[in-house]
C-alpha positions as CSV (number, residue, x, y, z in Angstrom):
1,M,-12.2,27.8,37.7
2,D,-14.8,28.5,40.4
3,I,-17.9,27.8,38.8
4,N,-20.0,29.8,41.6
5,K,-18.5,33.0,40.0
6,V,-20.0,32.4,36.7
7,N,-23.2,34.4,36.4
8,N,-25.4,32.3,33.7
9,S,-29.0,32.6,33.4
10,F,-31.8,31.7,31.5
11,V,-35.6,30.7,31.3
12,L,-36.7,27.4,30.4
13,F,-40.4,26.4,30.5
14,G,-41.5,29.2,32.2
15,H,-38.9,28.7,35.0
16,E,-35.7,30.9,35.6
17,F,-32.5,29.4,36.3
18,S,-29.4,31.2,37.3
19,G,-26.1,30.5,39.1
20,P,-24.1,27.4,38.8
21,L,-27.2,25.2,38.2
22,A,-28.1,27.6,35.1
23,T,-24.5,27.0,33.9
24,V,-24.4,23.4,34.2
25,I,-27.7,23.0,32.6
26,S,-27.0,25.0,29.7
27,I,-23.8,23.3,29.2
28,G,-25.4,19.9,28.9
29,M,-27.7,21.6,26.5
30,I,-24.8,22.8,24.4
31,I,-23.3,19.3,24.6
32,L,-26.8,17.5,23.9
33,G,-28.0,19.9,21.1
34,G,-23.9,19.8,19.5
35,I,-23.8,15.7,19.3
36,I,-27.4,16.2,17.7
37,A,-26.1,18.9,15.3
38,L,-22.8,16.7,14.8
39,G,-24.5,13.8,13.6
40,I,-27.1,15.2,11.2
41,I,-23.8,17.1,9.7
42,L,-21.9,13.7,9.4
43,F,-25.1,11.9,7.9
44,I,-25.0,14.5,5.5
45,T,-21.6,14.7,4.6
46,K,-21.4,10.8,4.2
47,H,-24.6,10.7,2.0
48,I,-22.8,13.2,-0.3
49,L,-19.3,11.6,-0.3
50,K,-21.3,8.3,-1.3
51,K,-22.6,9.9,-4.3
52,S,-19.5,11.4,-5.4
53,R,-17.4,9.1,-8.0
54,H,-14.5,10.8,-7.6
55,I,-13.6,10.4,-3.9
56,D,-12.5,7.1,-2.8
57,D,-13.1,5.3,0.8
58,M,-9.7,6.7,1.9
59,L,-10.9,10.2,1.3
60,N,-14.3,9.5,2.4
61,T,-12.9,8.4,6.1
62,F,-10.5,11.4,6.3
63,F,-13.3,14.0,5.6
64,I,-15.7,12.2,8.2
65,N,-12.9,12.1,10.9
66,L,-12.1,15.7,10.2
67,V,-15.7,16.8,10.2
68,K,-15.9,14.7,13.8
69,V,-12.8,16.4,15.1
70,A,-14.0,20.0,14.0
71,G,-17.2,19.6,15.7
72,I,-15.7,18.3,18.9
73,I,-13.3,21.5,19.0
74,I,-16.6,24.1,18.4
75,I,-18.7,22.0,21.2
76,V,-15.9,22.3,23.7
77,A,-15.0,25.8,22.8
78,I,-18.7,26.9,23.4
79,C,-18.8,25.1,26.5
80,L,-15.5,27.1,27.7
81,D,-17.1,30.1,26.7
82,R,-20.2,29.4,28.9
83,L,-17.9,29.0,31.7
84,G,-16.4,32.3,31.0
85,V,-13.3,31.6,29.4
86,G,-12.5,33.8,26.5
87,I,-11.7,32.7,22.9
88,G,-8.2,34.2,23.3
89,T,-7.4,32.3,26.1
90,I,-8.7,29.1,24.4
91,V,-6.6,30.0,21.2
92,T,-3.5,30.6,23.4
93,V,-4.3,27.4,25.5
94,L,-4.7,25.2,22.3
95,G,-1.4,26.9,20.7
96,A,0.7,25.7,23.5
97,A,-0.6,22.4,24.0
98,G,-0.1,22.0,20.5
99,A,3.5,22.9,20.6
100,A,4.0,20.3,23.2
101,I,2.0,17.8,21.9
102,A,4.3,18.3,18.4
103,L,7.3,18.2,20.4
104,A,6.3,14.9,22.4
105,L,5.0,13.2,19.3
106,K,6.9,14.4,16.4
107,D,7.4,10.7,15.0
108,S,3.7,10.2,15.0
109,L,3.1,13.7,13.5
110,A,5.5,12.6,10.6
111,N,3.3,9.4,10.1
112,V,0.2,12.0,10.1
113,A,1.9,14.0,7.5
114,G,2.8,10.8,5.5
115,G,-1.0,9.7,5.5
116,L,-2.0,13.3,4.7
117,M,0.7,13.2,1.6
118,I,-1.0,9.8,0.4
119,I,-4.4,11.0,0.8
120,I,-3.5,14.0,-1.3
121,T,-1.3,12.4,-3.8
122,Q,-3.3,8.8,-3.9
123,P,-0.2,6.9,-5.0
124,F,-2.3,3.9,-4.3
125,K,-5.6,2.9,-2.9
126,K,-7.5,0.1,-1.2
127,G,-7.0,-3.4,-3.1
128,D,-3.8,-2.1,-4.8
129,L,-0.7,-4.6,-5.1
130,I,2.4,-2.5,-3.7
131,K,6.0,-3.0,-2.7
132,V,7.5,-0.6,0.0
133,G,11.0,-1.5,0.9
134,E,11.1,-4.9,1.8
135,Y,7.3,-5.3,2.2
136,R,5.0,-6.4,-0.6
137,G,1.3,-6.7,-0.1
138,R,-2.2,-5.6,-0.8
139,V,-3.7,-2.5,0.8
140,Q,-6.2,-3.5,3.3
141,E,-6.7,0.1,5.2
142,I,-5.2,3.4,5.1
143,D,-5.6,5.7,8.1
144,L,-3.7,9.1,9.3
145,F,-0.9,6.9,11.1
146,L,-0.6,3.5,9.5
147,T,-1.3,1.6,6.2
148,T,-2.3,-2.0,6.6
149,L,-0.9,-4.5,4.2
150,R,-1.8,-8.5,3.5
151,T,1.0,-10.1,2.0
152,L,0.4,-12.9,-0.8
153,N,0.6,-15.6,2.2
154,Y,-1.8,-14.0,4.1
155,Q,0.3,-12.1,6.9
156,I,-1.0,-8.3,7.8
157,I,1.8,-5.6,7.8
158,T,1.1,-2.3,9.3
159,V,3.4,0.1,7.7
160,P,4.0,3.4,9.2
161,N,2.7,6.3,7.1
162,G,6.3,8.3,7.4
163,L,7.9,5.5,6.2
164,I,5.8,5.0,3.0
165,N,6.2,8.7,2.5
166,T,10.0,8.5,2.5
167,S,10.8,5.4,0.6
168,I,10.5,4.4,-2.8
169,L,6.7,2.8,-3.6
170,V,5.7,0.5,-6.4
171,N,2.2,-0.1,-7.2
172,E,2.0,-3.3,-9.3
173,S,-1.8,-2.9,-9.8
174,R,-2.1,0.8,-11.1
175,E,-1.8,-0.3,-15.1
176,E,-4.0,-2.3,-16.4
177,R,-1.6,-4.6,-18.0
178,R,1.7,-6.0,-16.9
179,R,4.7,-7.7,-18.7
180,V,6.0,-10.9,-17.7
181,D,9.7,-11.3,-18.0
182,L,10.7,-14.9,-18.1
183,E,14.3,-16.6,-18.9
184,F,14.7,-20.1,-20.4
185,G,18.3,-21.7,-20.8
186,I,18.9,-24.3,-23.4
187,S,22.1,-26.1,-24.4
188,Y,24.7,-25.1,-26.6
189,N,24.0,-27.9,-28.9
190,S,20.3,-27.1,-28.9
191,D,18.7,-25.2,-31.9
192,I,18.3,-21.8,-30.9
193,E,15.3,-20.7,-33.6
194,K,13.5,-23.9,-32.9
195,A,13.3,-22.9,-29.4
196,K,12.0,-19.3,-30.0
197,D,9.3,-21.1,-32.1
198,L,8.6,-23.3,-29.3
199,I,8.2,-20.4,-27.1
200,R,6.2,-18.4,-29.4
201,S,3.6,-21.1,-29.9
202,V,3.0,-21.5,-26.4
203,C,2.5,-17.6,-26.1
204,K,-0.1,-17.8,-28.8
205,A,-2.0,-21.0,-27.3
206,G,-1.7,-19.2,-23.8
207,P,-5.5,-18.0,-22.7
208,L,-4.0,-15.2,-20.6
209,V,-1.3,-14.0,-22.9
210,L,-1.9,-10.7,-24.7
211,H,-1.4,-10.6,-28.3
212,E,-1.1,-6.8,-28.4
213,P,1.8,-5.9,-27.8
214,E,3.2,-9.1,-29.3
215,P,5.5,-11.2,-27.0
216,S,9.0,-10.4,-27.4
217,I,11.6,-13.5,-27.7
218,G,15.4,-13.2,-28.1
219,V,18.8,-14.4,-27.0
220,A,19.7,-12.6,-23.5
221,R,23.1,-13.7,-22.8
222,H,25.3,-16.9,-23.0
223,D,25.6,-18.4,-19.9
224,D,28.5,-20.9,-18.4
225,S,26.3,-23.6,-19.3
226,A,23.3,-22.4,-21.3
227,V,22.1,-20.1,-23.9
228,V,19.6,-18.2,-22.1
229,I,16.5,-17.0,-23.9
230,E,14.2,-14.1,-22.7
231,A,10.5,-14.1,-23.6
232,L,8.6,-10.8,-22.6
233,V,5.1,-11.3,-22.3
234,W,2.1,-9.2,-21.6
235,C,-1.0,-10.1,-19.5
236,R,-3.7,-8.1,-17.6
237,T,-2.4,-7.2,-13.8
238,E,-4.6,-9.5,-12.2
239,D,-3.4,-12.4,-14.5
240,F,0.2,-11.8,-14.1
241,F,0.9,-15.0,-11.6
242,A,-1.5,-16.9,-13.3
243,T,0.2,-16.0,-16.5
244,E,3.8,-16.6,-15.1
245,Y,3.2,-19.9,-13.8
246,Y,1.6,-21.1,-17.2
247,M,4.5,-20.0,-19.2
248,K,7.2,-22.1,-17.4
249,E,5.2,-25.2,-17.1
250,A,4.1,-25.1,-20.8
251,V,7.4,-24.2,-21.9
252,K,9.0,-26.8,-20.0
253,K,6.8,-29.4,-21.8
254,A,7.0,-28.1,-25.2
255,F,11.0,-28.4,-24.9
256,D,10.6,-31.7,-23.9
257,E,8.2,-32.6,-27.0
258,G,10.5,-30.6,-29.3
259,G,13.9,-32.2,-28.0
260,I,15.3,-29.2,-26.5
261,D,17.8,-29.8,-23.8
262,I,17.7,-27.7,-20.6
263,P,21.3,-28.1,-19.3
264,F,22.2,-28.7,-15.7
265,P,25.4,-26.6,-14.3
266,Q,28.5,-28.2,-15.6
267,M,32.1,-27.6,-15.7
268,D,34.9,-28.3,-17.8
269,L,38.2,-29.5,-15.6
270,H,41.5,-29.6,-17.2
271,I,44.1,-31.0,-15.1
272,K,47.7,-29.8,-16.2
273,G,50.7,-32.7,-16.7
274,G,48.3,-35.3,-16.5
275,E,50.6,-38.2,-17.3
276,N,52.9,-37.2,-14.5
277,V,50.1,-37.2,-11.7
278,D,49.2,-40.7,-13.0
279,K,52.4,-42.0,-12.8
280,E,52.7,-40.7,-9.2
281,A,49.5,-42.1,-8.0
282,A,50.9,-45.7,-9.7
283,H,53.7,-45.6,-7.9
284,R,52.2,-45.2,-4.3
285,C,49.8,-48.2,-5.1
């Protein structure tokens, strides 16, 4: 484009500007005014979103970025109009550029689509403990492309939103309470009812164990070396790991004091023709 062919003119502080100089000055004023107006709009938007209790930080960030992008597009469109570029031309160029970008960045756009789905459906929020495939961690940040997780051993993992959108997701923090599933093996010679009573007493004494719903305790199965007793214990979600550790340690101590054996893996071996084997071994000696 030849800026000399653009015929813009205006009067500022009693001085008349025309030609290329007028075009440059007007574009500069449009950009400056647009930035100031966009800043005011962003300030008002942030203030309104901050007061809303129904919109979390993830949606706040999305709306603010959306306003920024829309404002920049409007400023650029006005500047191009001052340069003599028609709106129809702008729309055509944006459409062609959009098609080319969509083809070249289809994987990135899939992540953007996944980010939009996360924002709309809100299967998790910042601070939730989630599991996506083999990855498990607490949500640190969510944007349009990536979700950042911090694992329980403080490793940072960035997961593409497209992967999250197409995977089975487990949110371990959504409910206020969780059930801790525990198994304890006792020997076949031990008293099952006594073992169950000991586990029940540990649950009652546990400061983190919820008494409603009541713990469910019973024989789960018969293994090769032990009778496996299952204890289903409820606790608050934030106390899940502490409750699990408490139960395992306290039940072991209660079994020791109550005389309940926790057997080692064992196997009974039967040898056929045992007498002949002994005679052959003695003959060799």
